[in-house]
Structures are given as C-alpha cells and as structure tokens.
C-alpha positions in Angstrom: -18.1 -255.6 -21.7 -18.3 -258.4 -19.1 -14.9 -259.8 -18.5 -15.9 -263.1 -16.8 -18.9 -265.2 -16.0 -19.5 -265.0 -12.3 -20.7 -267.9 -10.0 -21.0 -268.2 -6.3 -18.0 -267.0 -4.4 -16.6 -269.9 -2.5 -13.0 -269.2 -1.8 -10.7 -266.3 -0.9 -9.4 -266.3 -4.4 -12.9 -265.9 -5.8 -13.6 -263.1 -3.3 -10.4 -261.3 -4.2 -11.2 -261.4 -8.0 -14.8 -260.3 -7.4 -13.9 -257.4 -5.2 -11.1 -256.2 -7.5 -13.5 -256.3 -10.5 -16.2 -254.5 -8.5 -13.7 -251.7 -7.7 -13.0 -251.3 -11.4 -16.7 -251.0 -12.4 -18.2 -249.4 -9.3 -19.0 -246.1 -11.0 -20.5 -247.5 -14.2 -23.8 -245.9 -15.0 -27.1 -247.7 -15.0 -28.3 -249.4 -18.2 -25.0 -251.0 -19.3 -23.9 -254.6 -19.1 -21.2 -253.6 -16.6 -24.0 -252.1 -14.4 -25.7 -255.5 -14.3 -22.4 -257.2 -13.6 -21.8 -254.7 -10.8 -25.2 -255.5 -9.2 -24.5 -259.2 -9.5 -21.0 -258.8 -7.9 -22.4 -256.7 -5.1 -24.9 -259.5 -4.3 -22.3 -262.3 -4.5 -19.8 -260.4 -2.4 -22.5 -259.6 0.2 -23.5 -263.3 0.4 -19.9 -264.4 0.9 -19.2 -261.8 3.5 -22.3 -262.7 5.5 -21.3 -266.3 5.5 -17.7 -265.5 6.3 -18.3 -262.9 9.0 -21.2 -264.0 11.0 -21.4 -260.9 13.2 -23.7 -260.8 16.2 -26.5 -258.2 16.3 -25.3 -255.3 18.5 -27.2 -254.2 21.6 -28.9 -250.9 20.6 -28.0 -249.2 23.9 -24.3 -250.2 23.6 -24.3 -249.0 19.9 -25.7 -245.6 21.0 -23.0 -245.3 23.6 -20.3 -246.2 21.1 -21.6 -243.7 18.5 -21.9 -241.0 21.2 -18.2 -241.5 22.0 -17.3 -241.5 18.3 -18.7 -238.0 18.0 -16.7 -236.9 21.0 -19.7 -236.6 23.4 -19.7 -237.9 26.9 -22.3 -240.3 28.1 -23.8 -239.5 31.4 -26.9 -240.3 33.4 -28.9 -237.6 35.2 
C-alpha cells in the first residue's frame, strides 16, 4: 500500500524521505501499487539529483584512462 502521495522533490527533507522510502520498496515485484510508487520515486529522485548535482560530461579519453587505472592496468603509449 502506498504510504504517501508524492510530489516534486524540492528540499533535502523531501529527498531524504523519498530515498528512504525507495530503499524500503526497491525489491517490490512488478504489478503492485508499490512497484508503481517505486518507479515514480526513481523518476523524482533522478530529477532532483540532476538539478542538484549538475555534473559536467567527462572527456572520453580521460574516462578510459581512469577506468584503466581502476582495473590496475598501466596506461602507456607505444
């Protein structure tokens, strides 16, 4: 059963409530009301995070170098 009617996430308090509720229902199977609530919360949380954390698009070459180092490989030019 849906615990609360959700609206746009506009504050840190709203965000905290939404993420806490999402964690409770994250493994709910498809077809239930909670599944629809989970999809709505995922959308609302994503919208808030995109607005809050406006991250730059990474340079693809730099991203490859970072991931190479993450796996313990060394980057070298021949």
